[in-house]
C-alpha atoms as an extended CHARMM CRD file, in Angstrom:
* protein
*
       109  EXT
         1         1  MET       CA              0.0000000000        0.0000000000        0.0000000000  PROA      1               0.0000000000
         2         2  GLU       CA              1.2720000000        3.4300000000       -0.8750000000  PROA      2               0.0000000000
         3         3  ILE       CA              0.9580000000        6.0020000000        1.8810000000  PROA      3               0.0000000000
         4         4  GLU       CA              2.6150000000        9.3690000000        2.2830000000  PROA      4               0.0000000000
         5         5  LEU       CA              3.3650000000       10.4400000000        5.8410000000  PROA      5               0.0000000000
         6         6  TYR       CA              4.4000000000       14.0370000000        6.4030000000  PROA      6               0.0000000000
         7         7  GLN       CA              4.1520000000       17.0390000000        8.7020000000  PROA      7               0.0000000000
         8         8  ASP       CA              1.8880000000       19.8320000000        7.5120000000  PROA      8               0.0000000000
         9         9  SER       CA              2.9310000000       23.5010000000        7.6350000000  PROA      9               0.0000000000
        10        10  ASP       CA              1.8570000000       23.6820000000       11.2970000000  PROA      10              0.0000000000
        11        11  GLY       CA              3.9190000000       20.6090000000       12.2100000000  PROA      11              0.0000000000
        12        12  TYR       CA              0.9820000000       18.1980000000       12.5710000000  PROA      12              0.0000000000
        13        13  PRO       CA              1.4350000000       14.6390000000       11.3180000000  PROA      13              0.0000000000
        14        14  ARG       CA             -0.6000000000       13.8320000000        8.2300000000  PROA      14              0.0000000000
        15        15  ALA       CA             -1.1890000000       10.7430000000        6.1150000000  PROA      15              0.0000000000
        16        16  LYS       CA             -2.2180000000       10.6630000000        2.4710000000  PROA      16              0.0000000000
        17        17  THR       CA             -3.1640000000        7.6100000000        0.4440000000  PROA      17              0.0000000000
        18        18  THR       CA             -5.5080000000        6.5640000000       -2.3430000000  PROA      18              0.0000000000
        19        19  PRO       CA             -9.2470000000        7.0950000000       -1.8520000000  PROA      19              0.0000000000
        20        20  ASP       CA             -9.7390000000        3.3160000000       -1.5230000000  PROA      20              0.0000000000
        21        21  ASN       CA             -7.4620000000        3.2860000000        1.5250000000  PROA      21              0.0000000000
        22        22  LYS       CA             -8.4000000000        6.5740000000        3.1850000000  PROA      22              0.0000000000
        23        23  ALA       CA             -9.5910000000        4.7850000000        6.3410000000  PROA      23              0.0000000000
        24        24  ILE       CA             -5.9840000000        4.1130000000        7.3540000000  PROA      24              0.0000000000
        25        25  SER       CA             -5.0460000000        7.7710000000        6.8190000000  PROA      25              0.0000000000
        26        26  TRP       CA             -7.9810000000        9.0000000000        8.8680000000  PROA      26              0.0000000000
        27        27  TYR       CA             -7.2920000000        6.3640000000       11.5390000000  PROA      27              0.0000000000
        28        28  LEU       CA             -3.7110000000        7.5550000000       11.9590000000  PROA      28              0.0000000000
        29        29  GLU       CA             -4.6660000000       11.2080000000       12.1050000000  PROA      29              0.0000000000
        30        30  GLY       CA             -7.8300000000       10.8810000000       14.2050000000  PROA      30              0.0000000000
        31        31  ASP       CA             -7.3750000000        7.8620000000       16.4560000000  PROA      31              0.0000000000
        32        32  VAL       CA             -3.6490000000        7.1480000000       16.7550000000  PROA      32              0.0000000000
        33        33  GLN       CA             -2.6360000000       10.8240000000       16.5940000000  PROA      33              0.0000000000
        34        34  SER       CA              0.7100000000       11.7220000000       18.2090000000  PROA      34              0.0000000000
        35        35  ASN       CA              0.6340000000        9.1230000000       20.9720000000  PROA      35              0.0000000000
        36        36  PRO       CA              3.8540000000        7.0610000000       20.9750000000  PROA      36              0.0000000000
        37        37  GLN       CA              2.6600000000        4.8340000000       23.8330000000  PROA      37              0.0000000000
        38        38  TRP       CA             -0.4300000000        3.8500000000       21.8630000000  PROA      38              0.0000000000
        39        39  ILE       CA              1.5930000000        3.2190000000       18.7090000000  PROA      39              0.0000000000
        40        40  ASN       CA              3.9760000000        0.9650000000       20.6290000000  PROA      40              0.0000000000
        41        41  GLU       CA              1.0190000000       -0.8880000000       22.1500000000  PROA      41              0.0000000000
        42        42  LEU       CA             -0.5150000000       -1.4250000000       18.7030000000  PROA      42              0.0000000000
        43        43  ILE       CA              2.8100000000       -2.7650000000       17.3970000000  PROA      43              0.0000000000
        44        44  ARG       CA              2.9840000000       -5.1060000000       20.4070000000  PROA      44              0.0000000000
        45        45  LEU       CA             -0.5630000000       -6.3430000000       19.7220000000  PROA      45              0.0000000000
        46        46  ILE       CA              0.2290000000       -6.9180000000       16.0400000000  PROA      46              0.0000000000
        47        47  ASP       CA              3.2680000000       -8.9790000000       17.0520000000  PROA      47              0.0000000000
        48        48  LEU       CA              1.1850000000      -11.0280000000       19.5210000000  PROA      48              0.0000000000
        49        49  VAL       CA             -1.4970000000      -11.7870000000       16.9140000000  PROA      49              0.0000000000
        50        50  LYS       CA              1.0530000000      -12.5470000000       14.2060000000  PROA      50              0.0000000000
        51        51  ALA       CA              2.9360000000      -14.9530000000       16.5030000000  PROA      51              0.0000000000
        52        52  GLY       CA             -0.3080000000      -16.7030000000       17.4380000000  PROA      52              0.0000000000
        53        53  ASN       CA             -0.0470000000      -15.7220000000       21.1030000000  PROA      53              0.0000000000
        54        54  ILE       CA             -3.5130000000      -14.1940000000       20.8700000000  PROA      54              0.0000000000
        55        55  PRO       CA             -5.9100000000      -15.2050000000       18.0890000000  PROA      55              0.0000000000
        56        56  TYR       CA             -7.6080000000      -11.8540000000       17.5710000000  PROA      56              0.0000000000
        57        57  TRP       CA             -7.7610000000       -8.2990000000       18.8660000000  PROA      57              0.0000000000
        58        58  GLN       CA            -10.2950000000       -5.5340000000       18.3270000000  PROA      58              0.0000000000
        59        59  GLY       CA            -10.4300000000       -1.9930000000       19.6670000000  PROA      59              0.0000000000
        60        60  THR       CA            -12.4790000000        1.1110000000       18.9450000000  PROA      60              0.0000000000
        61        61  GLY       CA            -11.0170000000        4.5930000000       19.2350000000  PROA      61              0.0000000000
        62        62  ASN       CA            -12.3950000000        8.0410000000       18.4760000000  PROA      62              0.0000000000
        63        63  ALA       CA            -13.9580000000        7.1490000000       15.1400000000  PROA      63              0.0000000000
        64        64  PHE       CA            -12.5080000000        3.8400000000       13.9400000000  PROA      64              0.0000000000
        65        65  THR       CA            -12.3510000000        0.2070000000       14.9520000000  PROA      65              0.0000000000
        66        66  LEU       CA             -9.1420000000       -1.7160000000       14.3590000000  PROA      66              0.0000000000
        67        67  ILE       CA             -9.4070000000       -5.4780000000       13.9790000000  PROA      67              0.0000000000
        68        68  LEU       CA             -6.3000000000       -7.6450000000       14.0350000000  PROA      68              0.0000000000
        69        69  ALA       CA             -6.6120000000      -11.2590000000       12.8960000000  PROA      69              0.0000000000
        70        70  SER       CA             -3.9890000000      -13.8380000000       12.0010000000  PROA      70              0.0000000000
        71        71  ASP       CA             -4.1380000000      -13.0350000000        8.2800000000  PROA      71              0.0000000000
        72        72  LYS       CA             -4.9830000000       -9.3170000000        8.1170000000  PROA      72              0.0000000000
        73        73  ALA       CA             -5.7570000000       -6.0210000000        9.7660000000  PROA      73              0.0000000000
        74        74  ARG       CA             -8.9600000000       -4.1050000000        9.0900000000  PROA      74              0.0000000000
        75        75  VAL       CA             -9.6830000000       -0.4460000000        9.8610000000  PROA      75              0.0000000000
        76        76  GLU       CA            -13.4120000000        0.3890000000        9.8890000000  PROA      76              0.0000000000
        77        77  SER       CA            -15.0440000000        3.7820000000       10.2440000000  PROA      77              0.0000000000
        78        78  GLU       CA            -17.7070000000        3.9200000000       12.9400000000  PROA      78              0.0000000000
        79        79  PHE       CA            -19.5170000000        6.9370000000       11.5110000000  PROA      79              0.0000000000
        80        80  ALA       CA            -19.0620000000        7.2100000000        7.7420000000  PROA      80              0.0000000000
        81        81  THR       CA            -22.0010000000        6.4050000000        5.4950000000  PROA      81              0.0000000000
        82        82  PRO       CA            -21.3730000000        4.3860000000        3.4240000000  PROA      82              0.0000000000
        83        83  PRO       CA            -18.8390000000        2.6040000000        5.6440000000  PROA      83              0.0000000000
        84        84  ILE       CA            -15.1650000000        3.2760000000        4.9570000000  PROA      84              0.0000000000
        85        85  THR       CA            -12.7310000000        0.4140000000        5.4880000000  PROA      85              0.0000000000
        86        86  THR       CA             -9.1490000000       -0.4590000000        4.6870000000  PROA      86              0.0000000000
        87        87  GLU       CA             -7.7350000000       -3.9760000000        4.8060000000  PROA      87              0.0000000000
        88        88  LEU       CA             -4.0140000000       -4.6420000000        4.8820000000  PROA      88              0.0000000000
        89        89  SER       CA             -1.5890000000       -7.2560000000        6.1030000000  PROA      89              0.0000000000
        90        90  LEU       CA             -0.3110000000       -7.1870000000        9.6570000000  PROA      90              0.0000000000
        91        91  ASP       CA              3.1770000000       -6.5050000000        8.2770000000  PROA      91              0.0000000000
        92        92  GLU       CA              1.9160000000       -3.5140000000        6.2660000000  PROA      92              0.0000000000
        93        93  LEU       CA              0.1600000000       -2.0640000000        9.3040000000  PROA      93              0.0000000000
        94        94  ARG       CA              3.2460000000       -2.5950000000       11.4650000000  PROA      94              0.0000000000
        95        95  GLU       CA              5.4160000000       -0.7990000000        8.8780000000  PROA      95              0.0000000000
        96        96  ILE       CA              2.9680000000        2.1080000000        8.6640000000  PROA      96              0.0000000000
        97        97  LEU       CA              2.7790000000        2.4510000000       12.4530000000  PROA      97              0.0000000000
        98        98  THR       CA              6.5670000000        2.3150000000       12.7400000000  PROA      98              0.0000000000
        99        99  ALA       CA              6.8790000000        5.0550000000       10.1130000000  PROA      99              0.0000000000
       100       100  TRP       CA              4.1580000000        7.1110000000       11.8500000000  PROA      100             0.0000000000
       101       101  LEU       CA              6.0570000000        6.7910000000       15.1310000000  PROA      101             0.0000000000
       102       102  SER       CA              9.2470000000        8.0220000000       13.4300000000  PROA      102             0.0000000000
       103       103  LEU       CA              7.3080000000       10.9580000000       11.9890000000  PROA      103             0.0000000000
       104       104  ILE       CA              5.8160000000       12.0960000000       15.2820000000  PROA      104             0.0000000000
       105       105  GLU       CA              9.1450000000       11.7210000000       17.0790000000  PROA      105             0.0000000000
       106       106  SER       CA             11.0290000000       13.7740000000       14.4730000000  PROA      106             0.0000000000
       107       107  PRO       CA             11.5880000000       17.5070000000       15.0460000000  PROA      107             0.0000000000
       108       108  LYS       CA              8.7290000000       19.7350000000       13.9500000000  PROA      108             0.0000000000
       109       109  ASN       CA              9.1910000000       21.7470000000       10.7570000000  PROA      109             0.0000000000
């Protein structure tokens, strides 16, 4: 999945992707935000699911639900009509979260 992570002119982290995958962009900006502890917890949960230590995990944030299963991750909007979802592999989500963490920990523009 192609995703562009950047800081806007005010220094806020932003994510841009194709319209078909906008749920992941909105999830990062609206639910994950600039919270390194939460990002590290999500990475830990991905690793647990991927290793088979837990079969499944689901959590709802400000506007999205994240579902982690052994074969994929799914981000679902709780409020958009029609529903907005993005599916990606656990590895893809882990890479995106790791990059998002690097972005928020980098100096502001």
